[in-house]
MARBA-3410 file (N, C-alpha, C, O; in Angstrom, 1 decimal):
229
64.2,190.3,133.0,63.3,189.6,134.0,63.1,190.3,135.3,62.0,190.6,135.8 ~ 64.3,190.6,135.7,64.5,191.4,137.1,63.9,192.7,136.9,63.2,193.1,137.8 ~ 64.2,193.4,135.9,63.6,194.8,135.6,61.8,194.4,135.6,61.0,195.1,136.3 ~ 61.6,193.7,135.1,60.0,193.6,135.2,59.5,193.2,136.4,58.3,193.3,136.6 ~ 60.3,192.5,137.2,59.8,192.0,138.6,60.1,193.4,139.6,59.6,193.6,140.7
60.9,194.2,139.0,61.1,195.2,140.2,60.4,196.1,139.8,60.1,196.8,140.8 ~ 59.6,196.5,138.4,58.8,197.3,138.0,57.3,197.0,138.7,56.5,197.8,139.2 ~ 56.9,195.6,138.5,55.7,195.3,139.3,55.8,195.3,140.7,54.8,195.4,141.4 ~ 57.1,195.3,141.3,56.9,195.4,142.6,56.9,196.9,143.1,56.6,197.2,144.3 ~ 57.1,197.6,142.4,57.2,199.3,142.5,55.8,199.8,142.3,55.5,200.9,142.8
55.0,199.1,141.6,53.6,199.3,141.0,52.9,198.9,142.3,52.3,199.6,143.1 ~ 53.2,197.8,142.4,52.2,197.2,143.8,52.4,198.0,145.1,51.5,198.3,145.8 ~ 53.6,198.4,145.3,54.1,199.2,146.9,53.0,200.6,146.3,52.0,200.9,147.1 ~ 53.2,201.3,145.4,52.7,202.5,145.2,51.0,202.5,145.0,50.3,203.5,145.2 ~ 50.7,201.4,144.6,49.1,201.1,144.8,48.9,200.9,146.3,48.0,201.6,146.8
49.6,200.1,147.1,49.6,199.8,148.7,49.5,201.2,149.5,48.8,201.4,150.5 ~ 50.4,202.1,148.9,50.6,203.6,149.6,49.2,204.3,149.3,48.5,204.8,150.2 ~ 48.9,204.3,148.1,47.8,204.9,147.7,46.4,204.7,148.4,45.7,205.5,148.9 ~ 46.3,203.2,148.4,45.1,202.9,149.1,45.1,203.2,150.5,44.1,203.5,151.1 ~ 46.4,203.1,151.2,46.7,203.3,152.5,46.2,204.9,152.9,45.6,205.2,153.9
46.6,205.7,151.9,46.4,207.3,152.3,45.0,207.3,152.2,44.5,208.1,153.0 ~ 44.3,206.7,151.5,42.8,206.9,151.1,42.1,206.6,152.3,41.1,207.2,152.7 ~ 42.7,205.4,152.9,41.8,204.4,153.9,41.9,204.9,155.2,41.0,205.0,156.0 ~ 43.4,205.3,155.5,43.6,205.3,156.9,43.7,206.9,157.2,44.1,207.6,156.2 ~ 43.4,207.5,158.3,43.2,208.8,158.5,43.8,209.3,159.7,43.7,210.5,160.1
44.3,208.4,160.5,44.9,209.1,161.7,44.9,208.1,163.0,44.1,207.2,163.2 ~ 45.6,208.5,163.7,45.6,207.5,165.2,46.3,208.4,166.5,47.2,209.2,166.3 ~ 45.7,208.1,167.4,46.4,209.1,168.6,45.8,208.7,170.0,45.4,207.5,170.2 ~ 45.8,209.4,170.8,45.8,209.2,172.2,44.1,210.1,172.8,43.7,211.2,172.4 ~ 43.7,209.6,173.6,42.6,210.3,174.5,42.6,209.9,175.9,43.1,208.9,176.4
42.1,210.9,176.6,42.1,210.8,177.9,41.2,211.9,178.9,40.9,213.0,178.6 ~ 41.0,211.4,179.8,40.3,212.4,180.7,39.1,212.0,182.0,39.5,211.1,182.8 ~ 38.2,212.4,182.2,37.6,212.1,183.5,36.1,211.4,183.1,35.5,211.7,182.0 ~ 35.6,210.5,184.1,34.6,209.5,183.8,33.4,210.0,184.8,33.8,209.8,186.0 ~ 32.5,210.3,184.8,31.3,210.6,185.8,30.1,209.2,185.4,29.5,209.0,184.3
29.9,208.5,186.6,29.3,207.2,186.4,28.5,207.2,187.6,28.6,207.8,188.7 ~ 27.2,206.1,187.1,26.2,205.7,188.2,25.7,204.4,187.6,25.9,203.9,186.5 ~ 24.9,203.9,188.9,24.2,202.8,188.4,22.7,202.8,189.1,22.4,203.2,190.3 ~ 21.8,202.2,188.0,20.5,202.2,188.5,20.1,200.9,188.9,20.5,200.0,188.1 ~ 19.3,200.6,189.9,18.7,199.5,190.6,17.5,199.2,190.6,16.8,200.0,191.2
17.1,198.0,190.1,15.8,197.9,189.9,15.1,196.5,190.7,15.1,195.4,190.1 ~ 14.8,196.6,191.7,14.6,195.1,192.4,13.1,194.6,192.0,12.0,195.2,192.1 ~ 13.4,193.6,191.6,12.1,192.7,191.1,11.1,192.6,192.0,9.9,193.0,191.7 ~ 11.3,192.2,193.0,10.3,191.8,194.4,10.1,192.6,195.5,9.4,192.1,196.4 ~ 10.7,193.9,195.6,10.5,194.8,196.5,10.3,196.4,195.6,11.0,196.7,194.6
9.3,197.1,196.2,9.2,198.3,195.6,10.2,199.2,196.3,9.7,200.0,197.1 ~ 11.2,199.2,196.1,12.4,199.9,196.9,13.6,200.5,195.6,14.1,199.8,194.6 ~ 13.8,201.6,195.8,15.0,202.1,194.6,15.9,202.9,195.3,15.6,204.1,195.5 ~ 17.0,202.5,195.7,18.2,203.3,196.5,18.7,204.1,195.7,18.8,204.0,194.5 ~ 19.1,205.3,196.5,19.5,206.4,195.9,21.0,206.5,195.7,21.8,206.6,196.7
21.2,206.5,194.8,22.8,206.4,194.4,23.4,207.8,193.8,22.6,208.5,193.2 ~ 24.7,208.1,193.9,25.2,209.4,193.6,26.3,208.9,192.5,26.7,207.7,192.6 ~ 26.7,209.8,191.6,28.0,209.9,190.7,29.1,209.9,191.4,29.4,210.6,192.4 ~ 29.9,208.8,190.6,31.5,208.9,191.0,32.3,209.2,190.0,32.1,208.6,188.9 ~ 33.2,210.2,190.1,34.2,210.4,189.5,35.3,209.4,189.2,35.8,208.7,190.1
35.7,209.3,187.9,37.1,208.5,187.9,37.9,208.9,186.6,38.0,210.1,186.4 ~ 38.6,208.0,185.8,39.4,208.7,184.6,39.4,207.6,183.5,39.0,206.4,183.8 ~ 39.7,208.0,182.3,39.7,207.0,181.4,40.9,207.4,180.3,41.3,208.6,180.2 ~ 41.4,206.4,179.7,42.3,206.8,178.7,42.4,205.5,177.7,42.2,204.3,178.0 ~ 42.6,206.1,176.4,42.5,205.1,175.5,43.4,205.6,174.3,43.9,206.7,174.3
43.6,204.5,173.1,44.1,204.7,171.8,43.2,204.4,170.8,42.4,203.5,170.8 ~ 43.2,205.3,169.8,42.4,205.2,168.5,42.8,205.1,167.3,43.9,205.6,167.2 ~ 42.2,204.7,166.3,42.8,204.8,165.1,41.2,205.3,164.0,40.1,204.8,164.0 ~ 41.7,206.4,163.2,40.4,206.5,162.2,40.9,205.9,160.8,42.1,205.7,160.4 ~ 39.6,205.5,160.2,39.9,205.2,159.0,38.7,205.6,157.9,37.6,206.0,158.3
38.9,205.5,156.8,38.2,206.4,156.1,38.5,207.8,155.8,38.0,208.6,156.6 ~ 39.5,208.3,154.8,39.7,209.3,154.7,39.0,210.1,153.7,39.3,210.3,152.5 ~ 37.7,210.5,154.6,36.7,211.2,153.9,36.4,212.6,154.7,36.5,212.7,155.9 ~ 36.0,213.6,153.9,35.8,214.9,154.4,34.8,215.0,155.5,35.0,216.0,156.2 ~ 33.6,214.3,155.8,32.8,214.5,156.5,32.3,213.0,157.1,31.3,212.9,157.9
33.1,211.8,156.7,32.8,210.7,157.5,34.0,209.9,158.0,35.0,209.9,157.3 ~ 34.0,209.3,159.2,35.5,208.6,159.6,34.8,207.2,160.4,33.7,207.1,161.0 ~ 35.7,206.2,160.1,35.2,205.0,161.3,36.4,205.0,162.2,37.6,205.0,162.0 ~ 35.7,205.2,163.4,36.8,205.2,164.5,36.8,204.0,165.5,35.8,203.6,166.0 ~ 38.1,203.3,165.7,38.1,202.1,166.3,39.0,202.6,167.6,40.0,203.3,167.4
38.6,202.4,168.6,39.1,202.9,170.3,39.0,201.6,170.9,38.3,200.6,170.7 ~ 40.1,201.9,171.9,40.3,200.8,173.1,41.1,201.4,174.1,42.0,202.3,173.9 ~ 40.7,200.9,175.2,41.4,201.7,176.6,40.7,201.3,178.0,40.0,200.3,178.3 ~ 41.0,202.3,178.8,40.5,201.7,180.4,39.4,202.7,180.7,39.5,203.8,180.2 ~ 38.5,202.4,181.3,37.6,203.3,182.1,37.5,203.0,183.5,37.4,201.8,183.7
37.3,203.6,184.3,36.9,203.7,185.7,35.7,204.3,186.1,35.5,205.5,186.0 ~ 34.5,203.2,186.6,33.3,203.6,186.7,33.0,203.3,188.2,33.9,203.0,188.9 ~ 31.7,203.4,188.5,31.1,203.1,190.0,30.2,203.9,190.4,29.5,204.4,189.6 ~ 30.0,204.2,191.6,29.0,204.9,192.0,29.4,205.0,193.5,30.3,204.4,194.0 ~ 28.4,206.1,194.4,28.6,206.0,195.7,27.1,206.1,196.4,26.1,206.4,195.6
26.9,205.9,197.7,25.9,205.8,198.2,26.2,206.1,199.8,27.3,206.0,200.3 ~ 25.2,206.6,200.5,25.3,207.0,201.8,24.6,205.8,202.8,23.4,205.8,203.0 ~ 25.4,205.1,203.4,25.2,204.0,204.3,24.5,204.6,205.7,24.9,205.7,206.0 ~ 23.6,204.2,206.4,22.7,204.5,207.6,23.0,203.5,208.9,22.1,203.0,209.5 ~ 24.1,203.4,209.0,24.2,202.0,210.0,23.2,202.2,211.5,22.7,203.3,211.8
23.1,201.2,212.0,22.9,201.2,213.1,23.5,200.2,214.2,24.1,199.1,213.9 ~ 23.4,200.4,215.6,24.4,199.7,216.6,23.5,198.5,216.9,22.5,198.3,216.1 ~ 23.7,197.8,217.7,23.2,196.3,218.1,21.8,196.7,219.0,21.0,195.8,219.1 ~ 21.6,197.8,219.4,20.3,198.4,220.3,19.6,198.9,219.5,18.5,199.3,219.9 ~ 19.7,199.2,218.1,18.9,199.8,217.1,19.3,201.6,217.0,18.6,202.3,216.2
20.2,202.1,217.7,20.6,203.4,217.7,21.3,203.9,216.5,22.2,203.2,216.0 ~ 20.9,205.0,215.9,21.5,205.4,214.5,23.0,205.6,214.8,23.4,206.1,215.9 ~ 23.9,205.2,214.0,25.1,205.5,214.0,25.6,206.6,212.9,24.7,206.9,212.1 ~ 26.6,207.3,212.9,26.9,208.4,212.0,26.7,207.9,210.5,27.0,206.7,210.3 ~ 26.2,208.6,209.6,26.2,208.1,208.3,27.8,207.9,207.5,28.8,208.6,207.9
27.8,207.1,206.8,29.2,206.9,206.2,29.0,206.6,204.5,28.1,205.8,204.0 ~ 30.0,207.4,203.9,29.9,207.3,202.4,30.8,205.9,202.1,31.8,205.4,202.6 ~ 30.1,205.6,201.2,30.6,204.2,200.5,30.7,204.1,199.1,29.7,204.2,198.4 ~ 32.0,203.9,198.5,32.6,204.2,197.1,32.5,202.6,196.7,33.1,201.8,197.4 ~ 31.8,202.4,195.7,31.8,201.1,194.9,32.3,201.3,193.5,31.7,202.1,192.8
33.4,200.7,193.2,34.1,201.2,191.8,34.3,199.8,191.1,34.6,198.7,191.6 ~ 34.1,200.1,189.6,34.6,199.1,188.9,35.3,199.4,187.7,34.8,200.4,187.0 ~ 36.4,198.9,187.3,37.4,199.0,186.4,37.1,198.3,185.1,36.7,197.2,185.4 ~ 37.1,198.5,184.1,36.8,198.1,182.6,38.1,198.3,181.6,38.8,199.3,181.6 ~ 38.0,197.2,180.8,38.9,197.5,179.5,37.7,197.7,178.8,36.6,197.2,179.2
37.9,198.6,177.7,36.8,198.7,176.7,37.2,198.7,175.1,38.3,199.2,174.9 ~ 36.6,198.4,174.3,36.7,198.8,172.8,35.5,198.9,172.4,34.5,198.4,172.9 ~ 35.8,199.6,171.1,34.5,199.7,170.3,34.6,200.5,169.2,35.4,201.5,169.2 ~ 33.7,200.3,168.2,33.8,201.2,166.8,32.7,202.2,166.8,31.6,202.0,167.2 ~ 33.2,203.4,166.3,32.4,204.5,166.3,32.1,205.0,164.8,33.0,204.9,164.0
30.9,205.4,164.4,30.6,206.3,163.0,30.7,207.8,163.5,29.9,208.5,164.1 ~ 31.9,208.2,162.9,32.0,209.7,163.4,31.6,210.6,161.8,32.1,210.5,160.7 ~ 30.8,211.4,162.1,30.0,212.3,161.2,30.5,213.7,161.5,30.3,214.1,162.7 ~ 31.2,214.5,160.6,31.9,215.7,161.0,31.5,216.7,159.9,31.1,216.3,158.8 ~ 31.6,218.1,160.2,31.7,219.3,159.4,32.8,219.9,159.3,33.1,220.9,160.0
33.5,219.4,158.3,35.0,220.1,158.1,35.0,221.5,157.9,34.2,222.1,157.2 ~ 35.9,221.9,158.5,36.4,223.3,158.0,37.7,223.9,158.4,38.1,223.4,159.5 ~ 38.5,224.7,157.9,39.9,225.1,158.3,40.5,225.1,159.6,41.6,224.8,159.9 ~ 39.4,225.6,160.4,39.9,226.2,161.9,39.7,225.0,162.7,40.5,224.1,163.0 ~ 38.1,225.0,163.1,37.4,224.0,164.0,36.5,223.2,162.9,36.2,223.7,161.8
36.1,221.9,163.5,35.6,220.9,162.9,34.6,220.0,164.0,35.1,219.1,164.6 ~ 33.4,220.3,164.1,32.5,219.8,164.8,32.1,218.6,164.6,32.1,218.6,163.3 ~ 31.7,217.5,165.0,31.5,216.2,164.7,30.6,215.4,165.7,30.5,215.8,166.9 ~ 29.8,214.2,165.3,29.2,213.5,166.3,29.5,212.1,166.0,29.8,211.7,164.9 ~ 29.5,211.4,167.3,29.8,210.0,167.3,28.7,209.1,167.6,27.7,209.6,168.1
28.7,207.8,167.3,27.8,206.8,167.8,28.2,205.6,167.0,28.5,205.5,165.8 ~ 28.1,204.4,168.2,28.4,203.2,168.1,28.5,202.1,169.0,28.3,202.4,170.2 ~ 28.8,201.0,168.7,28.8,199.8,169.7,30.0,199.9,170.3,30.9,200.5,169.8 ~ 30.0,199.2,171.7,31.4,199.1,172.7,31.1,197.7,173.4,30.0,197.3,173.7 ~ 32.3,197.2,173.5,32.2,195.9,174.2,33.1,196.2,175.7,34.1,196.9,175.8
32.6,195.7,176.7,33.0,196.1,178.1,33.8,194.8,178.7,33.1,193.7,178.7 ~ 34.9,194.7,179.2,35.2,193.4,179.9,35.8,194.2,181.3,36.6,195.1,181.4 ~ 35.0,193.5,182.4,35.3,193.8,183.4,36.7,193.5,184.2,36.7,192.3,184.6 ~ 37.7,194.3,184.6,38.8,193.7,185.0,39.1,193.7,186.6,40.1,193.1,187.0 ~ 38.3,194.4,187.4,38.4,194.4,188.7,37.3,195.6,189.5,36.8,196.6,189.0
37.1,195.0,190.6,36.1,196.0,191.5,37.0,196.1,193.0,37.7,195.3,193.6 ~ 36.3,197.5,193.3,36.9,197.7,194.8,35.9,198.4,195.5,35.2,199.2,194.9 ~ 35.6,198.1,196.8,34.8,199.0,197.8,35.3,199.6,199.1,35.6,199.0,200.1 ~ 35.4,201.0,199.0,35.8,201.6,200.3,34.6,202.3,201.0,33.7,202.9,200.4 ~ 34.7,202.1,202.2,35.6,201.6,203.1,35.7,200.2,203.0,34.6,199.6,202.7
37.0,199.2,203.1,37.2,198.1,202.8,36.3,197.2,203.7,35.9,196.2,203.2 ~ 36.0,197.3,204.9,35.5,196.6,205.7,34.0,196.4,205.5,33.4,195.4,206.0 ~ 33.4,197.4,204.6,32.2,197.0,204.2,31.8,195.9,203.4,32.6,195.5,202.6 ~ 30.6,195.4,203.5,30.3,194.4,202.9,29.5,194.9,201.7,29.1,196.1,201.8 ~ 29.3,194.2,200.6,28.6,194.9,199.3,27.3,194.7,199.5,26.7,193.8,199.0
26.8,195.6,200.3,25.3,195.5,200.6,24.6,197.1,200.2,25.4,198.0,200.5 ~ 23.5,197.3,199.7,23.0,198.6,199.5,21.7,198.5,200.1,20.9,197.7,199.5 ~ 21.4,199.1,201.1,20.0,199.4,201.8,19.5,198.1,202.2,18.3,197.9,202.2 ~ 20.4,197.3,202.7,20.1,196.2,203.4,19.8,194.7,202.5,19.7,193.5,202.8 ~ 19.8,195.3,201.1,19.8,194.1,200.2,21.4,193.8,199.5,22.3,194.7,199.4
21.4,192.8,199.2,22.6,192.2,198.9,23.0,192.9,197.3,22.2,192.9,196.4 ~ 24.1,193.2,197.1,24.8,193.6,195.7,25.9,192.8,195.4,27.0,192.8,196.0 ~ 25.3,192.1,194.6,26.5,191.0,194.1,27.8,191.4,193.0,28.0,190.9,191.9 ~ 28.4,192.3,193.5,29.5,192.9,192.6,30.5,192.0,192.2,31.3,192.4,191.4 ~ 30.4,190.6,192.8,31.3,189.6,192.3,30.8,188.9,191.2,31.6,188.5,190.4
29.4,188.8,191.0,28.4,188.3,190.1,28.3,189.4,188.8,27.5,189.0,188.0 ~ 28.8,190.5,188.6,28.8,191.5,187.5,28.9,190.5,186.4,29.3,189.4,186.6 ~ 28.6,191.0,184.9,28.8,190.4,183.8,30.3,190.7,183.7,30.6,191.9,184.0 ~ 31.3,189.8,183.2,32.6,190.0,182.9,32.8,190.7,181.6,33.6,191.6,181.3 ~ 31.9,190.1,180.8,31.8,190.7,179.5,30.4,191.3,179.0,29.5,190.6,178.9
30.4,192.5,178.7,29.2,193.2,178.6,29.1,194.1,177.2,30.0,194.4,176.5 ~ 27.9,194.5,176.9,27.9,195.5,175.6,27.2,196.7,175.9,26.2,196.6,176.7 ~ 27.5,197.8,175.4,26.9,199.0,175.5,26.8,199.9,174.1,27.1,199.4,173.0 ~ 26.2,201.3,174.4,26.2,202.0,173.3,26.8,203.2,173.7,26.7,203.5,174.8 ~ 27.6,204.0,172.6,28.3,205.1,172.8,27.8,206.3,172.0,27.9,206.3,170.8
27.4,207.2,172.6,26.9,208.6,171.9,27.9,209.7,172.2,28.2,209.9,173.4 ~ 28.4,210.4,171.3,29.1,211.6,171.7,29.3,212.8,170.9,28.8,212.9,169.8 ~ 29.8,213.6,171.2,30.0,215.0,170.2,31.2,215.6,170.7,31.5,215.6,171.8 ~ 31.7,216.2,169.7,33.1,216.8,169.9,33.6,217.8,168.9,32.9,218.2,168.0 ~ 34.9,218.2,169.1,35.3,219.5,168.4,36.6,219.3,168.2,37.3,218.9,169.1
37.2,219.6,166.9,38.4,219.3,166.5,39.1,220.6,166.3,38.4,221.5,165.9 ~ 40.4,221.0,166.6,41.0,221.8,166.4,42.4,221.6,165.3,43.4,221.0,165.4 ~ 41.9,222.5,164.2,43.1,222.0,163.3,44.5,223.0,163.1,45.5,222.7,162.5 ~ 44.2,224.0,163.8,45.5,225.2,163.7,46.2,225.4,165.1,47.1,226.2,165.2 ~ 45.8,224.7,165.9,46.3,225.2,167.3,47.8,224.6,167.5,48.7,225.1,168.2
47.9,223.6,166.8,49.2,222.8,167.2,49.5,222.1,165.8,48.5,222.0,165.0 ~ 50.8,221.6,165.5,51.0,221.1,164.4,50.2,219.8,164.0,50.1,219.5,162.8 ~ 49.5,219.0,165.1,48.6,218.0,165.0,47.5,218.4,165.4,47.4,219.5,166.0 ~ 46.4,217.5,164.9,45.1,217.9,165.3,44.7,217.9,166.9,45.3,217.0,167.5 ~ 44.0,218.6,167.4,43.8,218.3,168.8,42.2,218.4,168.9,41.5,218.8,167.9
41.8,217.9,170.2,40.0,217.7,170.0,39.7,217.6,171.4,40.5,217.1,172.3 ~ 38.4,218.1,171.7,37.6,217.4,172.9,36.2,217.0,172.7,35.4,217.6,172.0 ~ 36.1,216.0,173.5,34.5,215.4,173.2,34.0,214.9,174.6,34.6,214.7,175.6 ~ 32.6,214.8,174.3,31.9,214.2,175.5,31.2,213.2,174.9,30.6,213.4,173.9 ~ 31.3,211.9,175.6,30.5,210.8,175.3,29.4,210.4,176.5,29.5,210.8,177.7
28.4,209.7,176.0,27.6,209.2,176.8,27.2,207.8,176.6,27.1,207.4,175.5 ~ 26.9,207.0,177.6,26.5,205.5,177.5,25.2,205.5,178.4,25.3,205.5,179.6 ~ 23.9,205.4,177.7,23.0,205.2,178.3,22.7,203.6,178.9,23.2,202.6,178.4 ~ 22.1,203.7,179.9,21.6,202.1,180.9,20.6,201.2,179.8,19.4,200.9,180.1 ~ 21.2,200.8,178.6,20.5,200.4,177.6,20.6,198.4,177.8,19.8,197.6,177.3
21.8,198.2,178.9,22.1,196.7,178.9,22.7,196.4,180.6,23.5,197.0,181.3 ~ 22.1,195.4,180.8,22.2,195.3,182.3,23.6,194.8,182.8,24.1,193.8,182.2 ~ 24.4,195.3,183.8,25.5,194.7,184.4,25.5,193.5,185.1,26.4,192.7,185.1 ~ 24.3,193.3,185.7,23.5,192.2,186.5,22.3,191.8,186.3,21.6,192.8,186.5 ~ 21.7,190.8,185.9,20.5,190.5,186.0,20.0,189.1,186.6,19.8,188.1,186.0
20.0,189.2,188.1,19.6,188.1,188.9,18.2,188.0,189.3,17.4,188.9,189.1 ~ 17.7,186.8,190.0,16.6,186.4,190.4,15.6,187.5,190.9,14.4,187.4,190.7 ~ 16.1,188.5,191.4,15.6,189.7,192.3,16.1,191.1,192.0,15.8,192.0,192.7 ~ 16.9,191.2,191.1,17.6,192.6,190.8,18.3,192.6,189.6,19.0,191.7,189.1 ~ 18.0,193.8,189.1,19.0,194.3,187.8,19.4,195.5,187.9,18.7,196.5,188.2
20.9,195.6,187.6,21.7,196.4,187.7,22.2,197.0,186.4,22.8,196.3,185.5 ~ 22.0,198.6,186.2,22.3,198.7,184.9,23.4,200.3,185.2,23.1,201.1,186.1 ~ 24.7,200.5,184.5,25.2,201.3,184.5,25.0,202.6,183.4,24.6,202.3,182.3 ~ 25.3,203.7,183.7,25.3,205.0,182.6,26.3,205.8,183.0,26.5,206.0,184.2 ~ 26.9,206.3,182.1,28.1,207.2,182.5,28.7,208.2,181.4,28.6,207.9,180.2
29.1,209.1,181.7,29.7,210.4,180.9,31.1,210.3,180.9,31.7,210.2,182.0 ~ 31.8,210.4,179.6,33.2,210.4,179.5,33.3,212.1,178.8,32.7,212.6,177.9 ~ 34.3,212.7,179.6,34.8,214.1,178.9,36.2,213.8,178.5,36.8,213.4,179.5 ~ 36.8,213.9,177.2,38.1,213.2,177.0,38.7,214.7,176.2,37.9,215.5,175.7 ~ 39.9,214.9,176.2,40.7,215.6,175.5,41.9,214.6,174.8,42.5,213.7,175.4
42.3,214.9,173.4,42.9,214.1,172.7,43.7,214.9,171.7,43.7,216.1,171.6 ~ 44.7,213.9,170.9,45.7,214.4,169.5,45.5,213.2,168.6,45.5,212.0,168.8 ~ 45.4,213.9,167.4,45.5,213.1,166.1,46.6,213.5,165.6,46.8,214.5,165.0 ~ 47.9,212.2,165.8,49.3,212.3,165.3,49.3,212.4,163.9,50.3,213.0,163.5 ~ 48.4,212.1,162.9,48.7,212.2,161.6,48.0,213.6,161.1,46.8,213.9,161.3
49.0,214.4,160.3,48.6,215.6,159.9,47.5,215.6,158.6,47.7,214.7,157.8 ~ 46.7,216.3,158.5,45.9,216.5,157.4,46.3,217.0,156.3,46.8,218.1,156.4 ~ 46.2,216.5,155.1,46.7,216.8,153.7,46.0,218.2,153.4,44.8,218.2,153.7 ~ 46.7,219.2,152.8,45.9,220.2,152.5,45.0,219.7,151.3,45.4,218.7,150.7 ~ 43.9,220.3,150.9,43.1,219.8,149.8,43.3,220.8,148.6,43.3,222.0,148.7
43.3,220.3,147.6,43.6,221.1,146.2,42.4,222.0,146.0,41.3,221.5,146.1 ~ 42.6,223.3,145.6,41.4,224.3,145.5,41.1,223.8,143.7,41.8,223.7,142.7 ~ 39.7,223.8,143.8,39.0,223.7,142.7,39.2,224.9,141.8,39.4,226.0,142.4 ~ 39.3,224.9,140.3,39.6,225.8,139.7,38.3,226.3,138.9,38.4,227.3,138.2
END
């Protein structure tokens, strides 16, 4: 009886390992820079403030599933630093212009998402495309200089009323390098268009859009494929 139980246990273990190897295809780290900006749409005024891109950083953990030559599912979670910058043109109490001041408004997010990864596999270099939904959780925000209130062009900008949980779309492309190191390395570029608002109030809609440039490593070695005879 013990022999039968042991045999059944070994069979189940072997099937589990086989299923795991077919379904799980890797895990690793990504990190790089984020270039972000925000669009302002005032509902009651014909006014569109001029904002500029702000540089930040990002870092994440990922896992890949579906051990397929051309398609993977990627689950990714991490941190992204976004925001924008604009030029304040202040005046004194007599209406005289003061020197321009650069204002930096930054938002920090925990992000998680799922991506469909479509790739063209080869021995040395593998190009791929990415698309999928993304969940953003606002952690904190900051304004520099700190003594400046959160206004833009004389209109109130409610950073403290930004959506704490938001959704966005992730589009990307990248390149895997299979032979440079013992593990796969890669570079990729992601873009999140302004499809969803970060703030939608009575008189204002704010939408974020940003680019991520990442480099990373996949810690699971790809198994060599058997040549067909």
